Each structure stands twice: as structure tokens, then as C-alpha cells.
N, C-alpha and C positions, 0 to 999 in steps of 0.2 A: 614611573619607577616605584613610587610609594605603594601602589596597588600590588605590584609584583612582589615586593618585599613582604607585604602583609600576607599575601597568599602563601609564600614560602614559610613564613613563621607559623601560619595556621597548620600547614601540612606537617611541619616538624613537631609541633605540639601534639597533633592528633595521631600521627603515624610513627614518629621517631625520626632521628637524624639520618639514619641509613636510607629510609624510604625517601626522605626529602632529597638526599644526594642523588638517588637513582632517578628521581623525577627531573633533576637538573640535566640529566643526560638524554632525556627523551623529549623530542619536539612533538607535543600533542597536536599541533596544527598540521603536521605532515602525514601523508599516507605513504608507507614504505612498501617495497616489494618484499616477498616472502623471506628470502635469504637474509636481507638486511635486517628485517624485523627480528628474526630468530637470532642473528648474531648479536643484536642489541640486548635481547632478553637474556642470552647466556652471559654476556659481559657484565651485566648488572646483578646477576644472581650470586651474591657474596655472603649468603647466610652460612652458618657453620654446618649445615646439612646440605645434601644434594637436592636442590629445589626442583620441583616438578614444573614443567612447562605446559600450560593449558591453552587451548584454542576456544574462543567464544565467537560463534557465528550467528548473526541475526539474519533470518530468512524472510523473504517476501511472501509469506503464507499466513493464513489465519488458522491456527491450531484448534480453534473452537469447532471447526468443521471436520468431520470424520474423513472427508475426501482430501483434506489438506494436511494430514498428519505426516510427519517425517520421522521414521524410526528404523533402526537397523543395527548392524554390527559389522565390524571390519577387523581383520588381523593386521596390526601395524608391522611393517617389515623389520623394524628394529626393536620391537617389543616396547614395553612401558617403563622398564627399569625397576619394576616392582615385583616382589615375590608374591604371586597371587595364590590365595588360599581358596581351594575349590571344594564345594560340598555337592554331593550327588545323591539324588533321591532315586534309588533303583534297588532291585532285588534279583536274586538268581544270577544267571550268566551276565546280565547287564551290570550288576554290582561288581562282579569279578573283573569285568573288562575295565570298569572305571578305576578300580584299585590298581590294576596293571598299568593304566595310563598315567597314574600319578595323582589321583584325587586325594585330597587331604582328609575328607570326611565322607563316608558312604553309609547310607542307611535307608530305611523305608518308614514304617509306622513309628519305629523307635526314635528316628531323627525328628520326625514331625512332632512327636510328643515332647522331646527334649527342648525344641524351640518354643512350643506352646507353654510348657510348665516351668522350664528353667530359664527361659529367655536367652538360650544359647544362640549367639550370632557371630561366632568366631570364624567367619569366612567372608570372602570378597565377591565370589560368584556362586550362584546356585544353578545347578543343571538337573533336569528331571527326565526320566524315561516317560513316554506317553502314558503307560499304564499306571503311573504314580500320580497323575494330576488330580484324580479324585481325592486323594489324601492331601496333596500339596495345596490344592485350592483352599483348604481351611486356613492356610497361612497368609492369605491375601492381604489382610489388614496389618500383618506384621512385616512381611517382606516387601509388599508393594510400595509403601512410603519410603523405603530405603533403596528402592531401585534394584531389589534382589529377586523379585518374583520371576521364575522361569517363564519364557515366552517363545512360541514358535517363530515369531518374527525376528527375534534376536538369536535364534539358533540354539537356545538353551532348553528347549523341549524337543528331544530328538531320540529316536531309537538307537542312534550311533553315539552313545554317551562317551565312548573312548576318544573319538575324534573331537568332540566338544571340549573334553577335558584338555586334550593336547593343545587345541587352539587357545583356550583360556590361559594356559600356562605360557604359551608363546607370545601373548600380548594382544589377544582379541579384546576389543572394547565395544561397548554399546553406546550408540548415540540416539538421542531423542529430544524433541522440542520440549521446552519448559512452557510455563503459562504466558511468557512474554515473547514467544516465538524465537527463542535463542537456544542454540545447542552449545553445551559446555562439555569439553572432553580433554583429558590429558593426552599428550603425545610423546611423553618421555621425560627424561631428566636433563637438567642443564649440562651435566657432564657429557652427554651424548655429543654435543657440538652442533653447529648449525646444519651441517650436511646430513647427518642422520635424522635430525629433527625435521628437516625439509622433506625427506622421503616419507616420514610418518605423517607429516602435515598433508602432503598431496594424496596419500592413500586415504586419509580420512575425508578430505574435501572431494575426491573423486567419488567416494561412496555416497556422500551427501548429495552431490549434483545428480548422480544416477538415480537417487531416490526421489527426485523432484516430482511432486504430484502433478497429474495432468491438469488439475483444476487451478494450479498456481499461475498467476498472471503477472506480467511486468518483470522487473528485476528480481531475480531469485535470491542471490546473495547480496543483501543490503549493506552489511558491514562485517568486518572480521578483525578480531583483536587477539594478540597473543600476550601472555604474561607469565612470569615465573611466580612461584608461591608467595614470595615476599616482595615482588616487584610491581611496578605500575603497568597498566595496559599499554600496549604498543600497537598502533593502528596500521592495518595492511590495506593497500589499495584493492578493493573488491574486484575491480576490472582486470586485475592481473592474476586473479585466482581462476584457473581454468582446469579442464580435464587432463591437460598434459602433465606429465611428471615433471619434477623439478629440473630446471635447465641449468 
């Protein structure tokens, strides 16, 4: 009991009393089903703002090998709850189509120059027409580290920029492995409730499972955790994560 008390005291001092109280409501030794985990995440999200709920999935792959990379994009059925600012690199008819679809910023060489010289980064998603990639490629060192570089695999380099803008506004998210073979993605806001978050969760996990590399061996989904912005991680039983939609 003394060890437990010391642990709680350490958590309270390091993270605050609210986080310590949230930890008390989570059994870190248990593996929950998806719905129960999301219900718990929503119930302990008590910050003064609408907390984002994120999914963290560790995969049984080795991302150091090109044939074991996992990357793609998916439109969440209930969106992300975030007002997404979209920048489009396009000209002519493609630029007009992007504006009509609701893009927040549209430009070609002028937008590239603005980012290079002024450090303009007031957008969440970048989309490019294929004929613009010669210019956009110059921004690799700026956009790449921020996860904003347009990519054909993510559907953000496309001749149909209008559809890409509409999907981004509707809640399309990109997923990709980090250096530790984990995928981190938001699936909505705590205010969505467990039912809508479950639908988003399964849409994301279905996409990740379908993107399984042929070279991957053994158990593909090693672990899965959900957490709200200010809350602790809640572990999900990876054996209950399947291609089927939420039941």
C-alpha cells in the first residue's frame, strides 16, 4: 500500500491532481473492449475545453524496411471535430475548383515563396495538383517535418483537388508509422460520445489493417491505447480489434 501511495503522490506532483484522479479511474492492468475504453476516455475528459481523443496503435512491423511501411489516409465518418484549414498549391482551373470546394488558401509560386520567405504555416492540410510538385518539392524540409508535405499515398497530390479539399474538410486524416512503429491519430472529440468515436475508431483501424504489408509476419496489431488530451492511456484488447464495424 505504501508503494501505491507513493506512486499516486508522484503522479499528482508531476501531472496534477486532475490527472491523478483520472488515473484512479483507470485499471492499467486490464485490457478493455473498444466501446468500454472510449466510454472511459470520455468520462474522464473534464478539462475546460473539448478534449481530443487519440488512438495509438503499435504494429508488428519494422518501419526501417521500405516493404514494411504503413501509411495512408481515411475519411472518418463523423469527422474530427476540428475546423481544418486547407492550403492548395494549384493554378488555373484547378485553383478555381479548389476555391469553390472551400480551400482556405490557394496559390502557386506565390504561396511557395510566402512559406519560404515569411514562414507562413497557417494551415493544417496541404494539397497539390501534380503539375505543382516541381515547385512544392522545394518545401520538403519545411513541410516534411510537420507532416504537411503533399503525398500521392495520402491522396494530397491529385488532379482532383476539389475532392481532396472536400474530404479534408469532412474529416480525412493521414496515418503513418513513427520511428517506434506506432501510429498516432485523432479520432474526434470527447463530446462526440463513445458511439460516434467507435465508428471513427473502426474506420481508422479497418484502414490500418487493410494496409498491412505483405512482408509483415506474426501478430500485426501488437497493442492499442486510447487517450483524451489531458487523460491517461486506456489499453484496448488488440485481439478484439477486427475488420468488422463496431458492434
